[in-house]
C-alpha positions as CSV (number, residue, x, y, z in Angstrom):
1,X,0.0,0.0,-0.1
2,X,2.9,2.4,0.5
3,X,3.5,2.3,-3.3
4,X,-0.2,4.4,-3.5
5,X,1.1,7.0,-1.4
6,X,3.0,9.6,-3.3
7,X,4.9,12.9,-2.2
8,X,4.1,16.0,-4.0
9,X,6.5,18.9,-4.1
10,X,5.4,22.1,-5.8
11,X,7.9,24.4,-7.1
12,X,10.9,23.4,-4.8
13,X,13.6,25.8,-5.1
14,X,16.7,24.3,-3.7
15,X,17.7,21.2,-5.3
16,X,19.4,20.0,-1.9
17,X,16.1,19.8,-0.4
18,X,14.6,17.4,-3.2
19,X,17.6,15.0,-2.8
20,X,17.0,15.1,1.0
21,X,13.4,14.4,0.4
22,X,14.1,11.6,-1.5
23,X,16.5,10.1,0.9
24,X,13.8,10.8,4.0
25,X,11.0,8.9,1.5
26,X,13.4,6.0,1.1
27,X,14.1,5.8,4.7
28,X,10.4,5.0,5.4
29,X,9.6,2.9,2.3
30,X,8.0,5.5,0.4
31,X,9.0,5.6,-3.6
32,X,6.5,7.8,-5.2
33,X,8.0,11.1,-5.7
34,X,6.3,13.7,-7.9
35,X,7.8,17.1,-8.4
36,X,5.7,20.0,-9.7
37,X,7.4,22.6,-11.8
38,X,11.0,22.2,-9.7
39,X,13.1,25.1,-9.8
40,X,16.4,23.3,-10.3
41,X,16.0,19.9,-11.7
42,X,17.6,17.5,-12.4
43,X,20.6,18.8,-10.6
44,X,23.8,17.4,-9.3
45,X,23.4,18.6,-5.8
46,X,20.1,16.7,-5.6
47,X,21.9,13.8,-6.5
48,X,24.4,14.3,-4.0
49,X,22.0,15.0,-1.0
50,X,20.1,11.8,-1.9
51,X,22.9,9.5,-1.2
52,X,21.6,5.7,-1.6
53,X,18.2,7.3,-2.5
54,X,19.0,8.1,-6.2
55,X,16.8,5.7,-7.7
56,X,13.7,7.8,-6.4
57,X,15.2,10.9,-8.2
58,X,15.5,8.6,-11.2
59,X,12.1,7.6,-11.3
60,X,10.7,10.8,-10.1
61,X,7.5,12.2,-12.1
62,X,7.7,15.7,-13.4
63,X,4.7,17.7,-14.2
64,X,4.1,21.3,-14.7
65,X,0.7,21.7,-12.6
66,X,-0.4,20.3,-9.5
67,X,-3.8,19.4,-11.1
68,X,-1.5,16.9,-13.2
69,X,0.1,15.5,-10.1
70,X,-3.1,14.4,-8.2
71,X,-5.8,13.7,-11.3
72,X,-5.8,10.0,-10.4
73,X,-5.6,10.4,-6.4
74,X,-8.8,9.6,-4.5
75,X,-7.6,11.6,-1.1
76,X,-5.3,14.9,-1.3
77,X,-3.9,16.2,2.0
78,X,-2.4,19.5,1.8
79,X,0.5,20.5,4.6
80,X,0.0,23.6,6.1
81,X,1.1,25.3,9.4
82,X,-1.3,28.2,9.1
83,X,-5.2,28.1,9.5
84,X,-6.8,29.3,6.4
85,X,-10.0,31.6,5.6
86,X,-11.8,28.5,4.7
87,X,-11.2,25.4,6.8
88,X,-10.6,21.9,5.6
89,X,-10.6,19.0,8.1
90,X,-7.5,19.5,9.9
91,X,-5.0,16.7,11.4
92,X,-1.5,16.3,13.1
93,X,0.9,14.2,11.2
94,X,0.2,10.9,13.1
95,X,-3.5,11.3,12.5
96,X,-2.9,11.8,9.0
97,X,-0.9,8.8,8.8
98,X,-3.8,6.8,10.4
99,X,-6.1,8.0,7.8
100,X,-3.7,7.5,4.8
101,X,-2.8,3.8,5.5
102,X,-6.2,2.2,5.2
103,X,-7.3,4.4,2.3
104,X,-4.1,3.7,0.1
105,X,-5.1,-0.2,0.1
106,X,-7.2,0.6,-2.7
107,X,-6.8,4.5,-3.7
108,X,-3.8,6.6,-4.6
109,X,-3.0,9.2,-2.0
110,X,-1.0,12.1,-2.2
111,X,0.4,14.1,0.4
112,X,1.2,17.7,-1.0
113,X,3.9,20.0,0.0
114,X,4.5,23.6,-1.1
115,X,7.4,26.0,-1.8
116,X,10.3,26.5,1.0
117,X,9.6,30.2,1.9
118,X,5.6,30.4,1.0
119,X,4.2,27.2,1.3
120,X,1.0,26.1,-0.4
121,X,-1.0,29.1,-1.9
122,X,-4.9,29.3,-1.2
123,X,-5.7,28.0,-4.7
124,X,-3.7,24.8,-4.0
125,X,-5.0,24.0,-0.9
126,X,-8.4,24.4,-1.9
127,X,-7.6,21.2,-4.1
128,X,-7.2,19.1,-0.9
129,X,-9.6,17.3,0.9
130,X,-7.7,17.4,4.1
131,X,-5.2,19.5,5.6
132,X,-2.1,18.3,7.9
133,X,0.2,19.9,10.1
134,X,3.0,19.2,12.6
135,X,3.2,19.9,15.8
136,X,5.9,22.1,17.0
137,X,7.4,24.9,19.5
138,X,4.9,27.7,19.2
139,X,7.8,30.3,19.5
140,X,9.7,28.5,16.5
141,X,7.3,26.2,14.5
142,X,9.2,26.3,11.3
143,X,10.5,23.3,9.7
144,X,12.8,22.6,6.6
145,X,10.7,20.9,4.0
146,X,12.9,17.9,4.1
147,X,12.4,17.8,7.8
148,X,8.5,17.9,7.3
149,X,8.8,15.2,4.8
150,X,10.6,13.3,7.0
151,X,8.4,13.3,10.0
152,X,5.1,12.6,8.0
153,X,6.9,9.9,6.4
154,X,7.8,8.3,9.7
155,X,4.6,8.7,10.9
156,X,3.3,6.9,7.8
157,X,6.1,4.2,8.3
158,X,4.9,3.6,12.0
159,X,1.0,3.3,11.2
160,X,2.0,0.7,8.4
161,X,3.7,-1.3,11.0
162,X,0.4,-2.0,13.1
163,X,-0.6,-4.9,10.9
164,X,-4.1,-5.0,12.5
165,X,-4.7,-1.5,11.8
166,X,-5.9,-1.5,8.1
167,X,-7.7,-4.7,8.8
168,X,-9.7,-2.8,11.3
169,X,-10.8,-0.6,8.8
170,X,-11.0,-3.1,5.6
171,X,-14.5,-3.7,5.7
172,X,-15.4,0.0,5.7
173,X,-13.0,1.0,3.0
174,X,-13.6,-2.0,0.8
175,X,-17.3,-0.8,0.6
176,X,-16.3,2.9,-0.4
177,X,-15.1,3.8,-3.8
178,X,-14.2,7.2,-4.2
179,X,-13.7,9.3,-7.5
180,X,-10.5,10.8,-8.6
181,X,-9.7,14.2,-8.5
182,X,-10.0,14.4,-12.2
183,X,-13.4,13.2,-12.1
184,X,-14.4,15.7,-9.5
185,X,-12.9,18.7,-11.6
186,X,-15.2,17.5,-14.4
187,X,-18.0,17.7,-11.9
188,X,-17.3,21.2,-10.7
189,X,-17.2,22.2,-14.2
190,X,-20.5,20.8,-14.8
191,X,-21.9,22.7,-11.8
192,X,-20.4,25.9,-12.6
193,X,-22.1,25.3,-16.3
194,X,-25.3,24.8,-14.8
195,X,-25.2,27.6,-12.3
196,X,-24.4,29.9,-14.7
197,X,-27.1,28.6,-17.1
198,X,-29.9,28.8,-14.9
199,X,-28.5,32.4,-13.8
200,X,-28.0,31.3,-10.2
201,X,-24.6,33.1,-10.4
202,X,-24.7,36.6,-11.7
203,X,-22.2,36.5,-14.5
204,X,-21.0,40.1,-13.7
205,X,-20.8,39.4,-9.9
206,X,-19.9,35.9,-9.3
207,X,-18.8,36.3,-5.7
208,X,-17.0,33.0,-4.2
209,X,-20.2,30.7,-4.6
210,X,-18.2,28.6,-6.8
211,X,-15.2,28.5,-4.3
212,X,-17.4,27.9,-1.3
213,X,-19.2,25.1,-3.1
214,X,-15.8,23.4,-4.0
215,X,-14.6,23.6,-0.7
216,X,-17.9,22.0,0.5
217,X,-17.7,18.9,-1.7
218,X,-14.1,18.5,-0.9
219,X,-14.7,18.4,2.6
220,X,-17.5,16.1,2.4
221,X,-15.8,13.5,-0.2
222,X,-18.9,12.3,-2.0
223,X,-18.4,8.5,-3.0
224,X,-18.4,7.6,-6.6
225,X,-22.1,6.6,-6.8
226,X,-22.9,9.9,-4.9
227,X,-20.9,11.7,-7.6
228,X,-22.9,10.0,-10.3
229,X,-26.2,10.9,-8.7
230,X,-25.0,14.6,-8.4
231,X,-23.9,14.9,-11.7
232,X,-27.6,13.2,-12.9
233,X,-29.1,15.9,-11.1
234,X,-27.2,18.5,-13.1
235,X,-28.0,16.9,-16.4
236,X,-31.7,16.7,-15.5
237,X,-31.6,20.6,-14.5
238,X,-29.8,21.4,-17.8
239,X,-32.2,19.2,-19.9
240,X,-35.5,20.6,-18.1
241,X,-34.1,24.3,-18.5
242,X,-33.5,24.0,-22.1
243,X,-29.7,24.2,-21.6
244,X,-27.4,23.5,-24.7
245,X,-23.8,22.8,-24.8
246,X,-23.3,26.1,-26.8
247,X,-24.4,27.9,-23.9
248,X,-22.6,25.7,-21.3
249,X,-19.7,27.5,-21.5
250,X,-20.4,31.3,-21.0
251,X,-17.5,33.6,-20.4
252,X,-16.8,34.6,-17.1
253,X,-15.1,37.3,-15.3
254,X,-11.4,36.8,-14.5
255,X,-10.7,35.6,-11.0
256,X,-7.6,37.0,-8.8
257,X,-6.6,33.9,-6.9
258,X,-5.5,34.8,-3.2
259,X,-2.1,34.1,-2.3
260,X,-1.0,33.4,1.5
261,X,2.0,32.5,3.0
262,X,2.4,29.1,4.7
């Protein structure tokens, strides 16, 4: 199940951190590394810092966007030490590991780490289902990104050692099938098209309705069958109101994403 858990690094600035993270991951049995738009990679410094974990670097998946890194994941957890204006269910590192292990038996899981200086942007944490933080001294809670990955990976390794832990949850997990992130994105576009089409959202003053709805569904994590029902409801609304494919993609005002330090 550890192979279904991926560590996703966004726009990592220092290549030495990438190498140190590869080493931290291999220490704890994790091998699935995704790099989103890394600043300097591949790099000799990353290779040097990886020591015996160079194979993780050689097999790392490099993608230009977070969306591509998590599109086939059913659970996405963003790391952040800050409380956000919108609140996802929040866990510490140990609670995160205990939730990840049973989920990873059947599904791909991503744990996302932001930039060294600014962490995850609001628009990135908004794509996650859960938020994880690491308990630390309130007077100085700042961790190097490789240290943060090491702690989370250690908790995952320890949770995985309790072989009865997945068994306790297996009956519940076996009965649940969650949609991939890419399927949720299709639903959000369908929802957006419908709400604009029935004039529930005013095009010139859209506000934050769509953002709030996305956060709501990310928190609630509908199952695959439930998502199918929701898509069916939207399709029925479009059919009964006479919406066509042509007006399902109205032009909308530009959105200015809020940025917030981690």
